C-alpha positions, -999 to 999 in steps of 0.1 A, spaced: 412 -258 592 408 -222 589 435 -219 563 419 -246 544 384 -227 544 399 -193 534 398 -200 495 366 -217 497 349 -188 514 366 -164 490 353 -184 460 316 -183 473 320 -147 482 331 -140 445 302 -160 432 277 -141 453 291 -107 440 289 -120 405 254 -129 409 244 -95 426 261 -77 397 243 -97 371 209 -92 388 212 -54 388 227 -55 354 199 -75 339 173 -53 356 191 -23 345 190 -35 309 155 -45 312 145 -11 324 164 5 298 148 -14 271 114 -6 284 121 31 288 138 33 254 103 31 239 88 57 262 82 94 252 72 123 272 57 154 256 54 183 280 45 218 268 28 251 272 2 267 252 3 305 251 -32 322 251 -54 296 266 -51 282 302 -81 257 302 -97 231 279 -83 201 261 -54 193 240 -55 159 219 -26 139 206 -32 111 178 -3 88 169 4 50 164 21 35 196 47 8 197 22 -20 190 9 0 157 -23 7 176 -41 41 170 -40 62 201 -62 93 208 -48 108 238 -66 137 255 -52 159 283 -68 187 302 -46 221 303 -35 231 338 -28 270 335 -19 264 298 5 234 306 1 199 294 20 166 294 15 134 272 32 102 278 33 70 256 53 41 239 65 43 204 92 21 189 105 47 164 100 84 154 64 86 145 41 116 129 12 127 153 -16 152 149 -14 177 177 -48 193 181 -60 223 200 -91 230 178 -111 196 183 -137 207 158 -113 215 130 -112 187 102 -81 201 87 -48 183 89 -29 216 89 -45 247 103 -44 275 129 -55 249 156 -40 217 144 -6 204 130 17 175 124 46 168 146 72 140 151 74 123 183 106 104 194 110 79 222 126 106 245 117 136 266 103 165 244 91 201 250 66 220 229 56 256 232 26 267 209 4 297 205 -33 294 204 -45 300 168 -10 297 153 -1 261 157 19 262 124 47 283 142 53 261 171 86 256 188 96 221 199 128 207 213 138 170 220 131 155 186 155 155 159 130 144 132 108 175 142 137 197 139 142 184 103 106 188 97 105 225 108 137 232 88 122 217 55 88 235 60 107 269 66 127 264 33 93 258 16 72 285 33 73 309 6 61 282 -17 30 278 3 24 314 7 25 320 -32 3 290 -37 -23 303 -13 -21 337 -30 -27 320 -64 -56 300 -50 -73 331 -38 -67 351 -71 -79 320 -89 -111 319 -73 -118 356 -79 -113 353 -116 -136 322 -116 -163 343 -101 -156 371 -126 -160 347 -156 -195 338 -144 -206 375 -148 -187 386 -180 -190 381 -216 -154 392 -223 -136 363 -209 -103 363 -231 -82 382 -209 -94 365 -176 -88 332 -192 -53 341 -201 -49 353 -166 -59 320 -152 -33 301 -177 -6 322 -163 -17 314 -127 -17 278 -137 18 280 -149 30 297 -118 14 272 -97 29 244 -116 64 259 -114 59 262 -74 48 226 -72 78 215 -92 102 235 -70 84 220 -39 87 184 -52 125 192 -60 132 205 -25 117 174 -10 135 150 -35 168 167 -25 160 163 13 154 125 8 184 122 -12 206 140 12 191 125 45 189 87 39 190 81 78 160 104 85 126 88 94 112 121 78 126 108 45 104 79 42 74 100 55 81 127 27 89 101 1 53 87 6 38 120 -1 63 131 -29 45 139 -63 59 146 -98 83 117 -100 82 84 -117 84 52 -101 119 44 -110 131 76 -92 109 67 -61 124 32 -62 161 47 -64 152 71 -33 137 42 -14 166 18 -20 191 46 -8 174 48 25 191 34 56 178 -1 63 161 9 95 141 36 78 132 12 49 115 -11 76 99 18 93 62 26 94 65 49 65 93 30 49 69 -1 47 43 22 34 65 36 6 75 -1 -2 39 -10 -7 31 23 -27 59 14 -52 45 -20 -57 10 -5 -60 21 20 -88 38 -7 -106 5 -29 -103 -17 2 -114 0 12 -146 -16 13 -180 -17 -21 -193 -22 -40 -160 -55 -52 -147 -71 -31 -120 -75 -48 -86 -110 -54 -75 -127 -36 -45 -162 -32 -28 -175 -3 -10 -209 10 2 -219 40 -21 -236 72 -8 -271 54 -6 -258 26 14 -258 2 -16 -227 -21 -18 -209 -21 -52 -180 -39 -67 -157 -30 -94 -159 -64 -108 -198 -58 -114 -192 -36 -141 -172 -59 -161 -198 -61 -189 -194 -23 -194 -174 -8 -221 -155 12 -196 -153 22 -160 -138 56 -152 -126 59 -114 -124 96 -104 -105 101 -72 -112 135 -57 -119 155 -26 -142 184 -17 -111 205 -6 -95 201 -42 -99 230 -64 -88 213 -96 -113 186 -88 -143 210 -88 -129 223 -122 -128 190 -137 -163 181 -127 -183 198 -157 -159 179 -181 -169 148 -163 -205 156 -164 -203 162 -203 -183 129 -208 -207 108 -188 -237 122 -207 -219 115 -241 -207 81 -234 -231 65 -207 -253 50 -235 -222 34 -250 -213 17 -218 -193 43 -196 -197 38 -159 -183 65 -137 -174 60 -102 -163 90 -79 -142 81 -50 -136 109 -24 -109 110 2 -131 134 24 -133 126 61 -163 150 69 -195 133 52 -213 165 52 -187 184 30 -186 154 8 -223 154 2 -224 191 -2 -198 191 -27 -215 166 -47 -246 186 -49 -229 219 -55 -207 201 -85 -239 183 -96 -220 150 -99 -245 129 -82 -257 113 -115 -234 85 -111 -219 63 -83 -203 80 -54 -184 65 -26 -160 75 2 -126 60 2 -131 51 39 -162 30 31 -143 8 9 -142 -27 25 -108 -43 30 -98 -73 50 -67 -74 71 -47 -86 41 -60 -60 18 -46 -26 13 -68 7 12 -78 21 -20 -53 48 -20 -25 21 -19 -42 -4 -44 -44 25 -71 -13 43 -57 -33 77 -53 -10 102 -38 -26 132 -53 -63 143 -64 -77 146 -88 -66 112 -104 -85 97 -131 -82 60 -143 -100 46 -173 -107 7 -173 -119 -14 -202 -144 -42 -199 -116 -67 -194 -105 -48 -162 -73 -37 -181 -62 0 -173 -63 21 -204 -55 55 -191 -43 71 -160 -39 109 -154 -30 127 -123 -42 163 -118 -63 185 -141 -49 216 -158 -74 225 -184 -98 213 -211 -71 196 -229 -69 169 -201 -105 161 -207 -100 159 -245 -72 135 -239 -95 113 -220 -123 116 -243 -100 106 -274 -88 76 -254 -125 64 -251 -133 71 -287 -101 53 -298 -113 21 -279 -149 24 -290 -138 19 -328 
């Protein structure tokens, strides 16, 4: 009897062991899957022991998270869940409205353990370990640091010369200097774009490539499509990869000759306007700008002149600002004297869940951008940037051409 029972007991014993192994394997796998989405960002803020630090990002459900922690002797720790490397705003100066500044900066989180060391008042030179995407970002930024420094110097010198032009009658030499500065700035911007282009081309598996491609300027849609299709499939379907795909489609939809997409928004006075309501006007000029944009302010006097000359001939001007701070926006409108036409904030444009933002609808990745639309809603003219009066002349010629 015992000898007959032995193989039966052995059989059941093996089954029990198998079930136990399966149980722990399944639980371990489930735990690993859950933990694979989790990140921990620990760190140390040098120069401040108390107060708060803020981290803003999109979580694994693509929900916006604003996490605030209290410093403990300068130390902090954030935890959360993300499904892929994501960009985040790391903020020490909660009053700052800057995307990048002495008290705020962009970092890339990854679903892993990371450590961040940063100095109060110098967030741009942080030290971070544990995130490969952040390491790539820091290396890319370092290779372009001299470009940013030179562009900043040009901006300061430009402002000084502009002020001098207000108080002198002999402006020939000063205007020549401005032209030289403009050429230097254009060359630096071109080099900046080229470096970004090369990074994207040589790092198809990097999530930073999709992020960088979205903000890449100076390249036509064909080149951007080539860069996008060269990306690794997992990067193409990432948060920023999907944004690039939408951007490419919006660029193709907003080229000269196509019909402009309709939108509605509340203007500076709280009145709701729609692009379609101006269909009987000869032209609608969309002016995408921002209060922080130097060339936008330089373009303003030409827009005022253009508006004055053609408003009785059916020109409607709509200035659309990407500002976040409403006070800065309103102050810039007042200083530039552009309150004589419709002004709206991009964030005040209504969109349903199926609609895209105005920046995507019109493929705006740089300001100023001007788009001229005829009475049938067809895009006649599109220009990114503003260099000098010749740009205003080109726009004026386009209007006069279609008035004939």
